[in-house]
C-alpha positions as CSV (number, residue, x, y, z in Angstrom):
1,M,154.3,177.0,12.3
2,T,154.7,180.2,10.3
3,P,154.5,183.5,12.2
4,E,151.7,185.9,11.3
5,P,152.9,188.9,9.3
6,A,153.1,192.0,11.3
7,A,151.2,195.2,10.3
8,S,153.5,197.9,9.1
9,N,153.8,200.9,11.3
10,D,152.4,203.1,8.5
11,H,149.1,201.2,8.6
12,I,148.9,201.3,12.4
13,E,149.7,205.1,12.4
14,R,147.0,205.7,9.8
15,A,144.4,203.7,11.6
16,N,145.2,205.4,14.9
17,T,144.9,208.8,13.3
18,Q,141.6,207.9,11.7
19,F,140.3,206.5,14.9
20,W,141.1,209.5,17.0
21,N,140.4,212.1,14.3
22,P,137.4,210.7,12.3
23,P,136.2,212.6,9.2
24,S,133.3,215.0,9.7
25,L,129.9,214.2,8.3
26,E,130.4,216.7,5.6
27,E,133.6,214.9,4.5
28,L,131.9,211.5,4.5
29,M,129.0,212.8,2.5
30,A,131.0,215.0,0.1
31,D,130.5,212.6,-2.9
32,V,127.0,211.4,-2.1
33,A,124.3,212.7,-4.3
34,P,120.7,213.1,-3.0
35,L,118.0,210.9,-4.4
36,K,116.4,212.2,-7.6
37,S,112.7,212.6,-7.9
38,N,112.3,209.4,-9.8
39,E,114.3,207.3,-7.3
40,H,113.0,205.8,-4.1
41,F,114.6,204.7,-0.8
42,D,113.8,201.0,-0.1
43,I,114.7,199.0,3.0
44,P,113.8,195.3,2.4
45,D,111.8,193.5,5.1
46,V,111.1,196.6,7.2
47,T,107.8,196.6,9.2
48,E,105.5,199.6,9.1
49,E,106.4,200.4,12.7
50,E,110.1,200.3,11.9
51,W,109.5,202.5,8.9
52,D,107.5,205.0,11.0
53,A,110.4,205.1,13.6
54,F,112.9,205.6,10.8
55,M,111.0,208.5,9.3
56,A,110.5,210.1,12.7
57,A,114.2,209.9,13.3
58,L,114.8,211.7,10.0
59,D,112.6,214.5,11.1
60,E,114.6,215.1,14.3
């Protein structure tokens, strides 16, 4: 049986840092453009009740 490869300490350190110091919402959304007027937001197979709850959450 071959042993599993061990993760390098660099990867573990990076993951640990990202877990305990997650990026801010501004950092996560920095390269995200808003929808243009001719685009629409579509969630497949969503019920009308789910859509209403989703829209209500956006208004909060």
